[in-house]
Steps between C-alpha positions, in 0.01 A plus 500: 500500500351178372823304491633283782757656733851473354767379748695806612819295461486598131509871574769456765721326242428767240601780736821321594592468134437869439681624809803282423564721196448839665791736554624564856299757696216505249121510525256363245136612492211339313156657463163343428309608192245777505128441481426657161187715452254459216290808573253620763553262792590196288836325490665214319539176693821515702803311370802479727842607374670171426834596659364577846287186477804293402693625801224509763179326392308813603208529259327827583523867412697763698769256603873563510800272555836623630816288499812620687737208570751722686254680726646552846178381660443143381124541504532763226676276249163398355194719548153477350275807515126445456205735509336513841168320511202563725139395550370757248731371224407142588130579452538687172792323332548173685799348674839668468837381626548539870858515626473139613357382167765696309768311692330168430478574127850642454719350771602856597494559875510880491176647368404868535203703385566693180448828686829433685706462183638853455637522854655152500635536147675829583664342803624200302625714213740669746670160527491421127718611211306358204131472414378239250221626274262254337475624141322303228763390247321209335588480131133529400389770742320802356349660811381861475319521838697635794506221757529497877862392452563800272361742756706344777819529295435869426438578867797298618740672262377839622510410871834313497719658229828393664425127479618274221240331281493143371256287302300207633408380153824317404478294820131425443560402137752243617319350798141515373594316184592182690196357673490342844314167546210682667466726196499205262222341706293820474561524127399136460173583675442789258564264207266239646222760524569598141469134401156481660389805304630363170338159548172675580518678165555191292141393555364854465650636178293448185387708202288795612655565841646845561857566604382680815290199599820294496666763715211472747537122520867537583439767762240279667744210527789718616303673776357179637857372545631789717644706215429871466454432130718547194874546546490747208243640260358192322534451125209299357539532126292311245579488130707789370494670841782261592729694268478802730758407762344700781135459406310559825152633406366142489170613345455284189295188434686175434412355162498151355842430350681755720795422718485658845831627642487554875784659700338473843618394844427532870694672775530353847640681804630774266698248292423465129449215264505558124326262259429507128292240322330496160193283444247447215165667563315217327707245696694367200818638341518514121801332338666839446428622852638176640818526292572853623406407857737207507779715355457745788492212748825355364669839538369530855623153594847555355527850646411365843793257489739794455405657834784360710762657728754695296267599217522865392156651439591693182677201343209275591262722304724479194494120518123497536483725194690238302254232612209717397659577164520128425134448591384795290688361202325167553161672510568691180477836674865576420721388213878473480529838329321668791760358737802568278399864451384569855594804704714364783349760737149380411525139378247360255323293766399822677228552240306218666657489851579853607525475881743341744479139609565525874498736795543465874177445693426520872348779706465691173388336178807656339707451811827634627800285415840533336501463120859581400667236715470118478174343614499326836305220662162599651447785261149476353440587136209494261542324165258651246566470128228591253418517131266777382350488148257787434442388138371166627294654779662339801793513740634234734697546822586233757652583838604328820692605811813297579756482780867463409656198672858440613521221244282393211195661344288756685204395714174605337263655756226464238581144401147384588324755280387345168701608198510211248250527213340162565447565872348842441260368234407204718426714806301754296284227350418307818 
């Protein structure tokens, strides 16, 4: 890993929060992700399952975490299983976690080799009544691949049919949504790296550059600052490409007069940042582009103020929709008849702003976190309104990541990243 060692106090706190909500005489198991094959002997770069990372800090394949707060033997109340390393593996693949290093990273004293899991797990299951399975219940999930967790659940149900089953996900949704100070520091680092990438671009973008060249500039800056790279597939959309919400081919040339919408951000230590900015390719907004841009910015600023403890996510989006409706009327994109005759299930503003304004962010770009209950302090949300006008050949989205505070407006983790028209034009023309 490129990132600096995270204090294991974070993972100790996270485990305590999880175990405090477990049923009596219950075991919870968390698996690492698979290494996914491409073909022949090639594989995708490994990405750790965010739940086992959140609870242990272990960032390698073939790792397993077991939590059993009521284990008769105190040393078995937290166990980390890691794949056994040796000199051959060290030569071919590099350093892996030793037992001592695994303890240093996680704060877990009891570490076994993964080959010992079946025997130890069987013994502990004779003491347990319930097993917590870690199913993926994120509201946006659409996974078709069978995961390591899926295979474990199948085997466990077959091997231990008399045990009760419970779900880890509701606990994780609650505790992962509220960030610890250490997590906020890591996310601030990710945002700071993103800022460096964006500022690099302001002097690079001009008519004639290609979208993929911009992507390369960002990757260069991210890697040189201890990031693995993009937190999600980058969107670098010039001209009308910006009106494709998930435009990711990034293969077109930027033309004079285009706006360039970029939804691009760095990860750091497996935590995401999520930035959107829209800039003029020729380094000067037209009057119309500026008017639409400033409308989006006003919506973003007002929407940000609404992210306070007690806010309900669904109601917040309705209020943002009203703000956007007002701006679209001012821009002449909607008229009063459009609003009066709108379908309440698909309001008139949705013609030009068809996606949500905010989502949780953290270890995942679209992170775990409760959405149907009131917002709480130290939740981190994106704020990302946009206006998309295919007939005029451009779209504009602006996005920052903000931390809800106990009192007052949220703290903007991206507050140092240029967003005002005048600052962007000035920096691009230096």
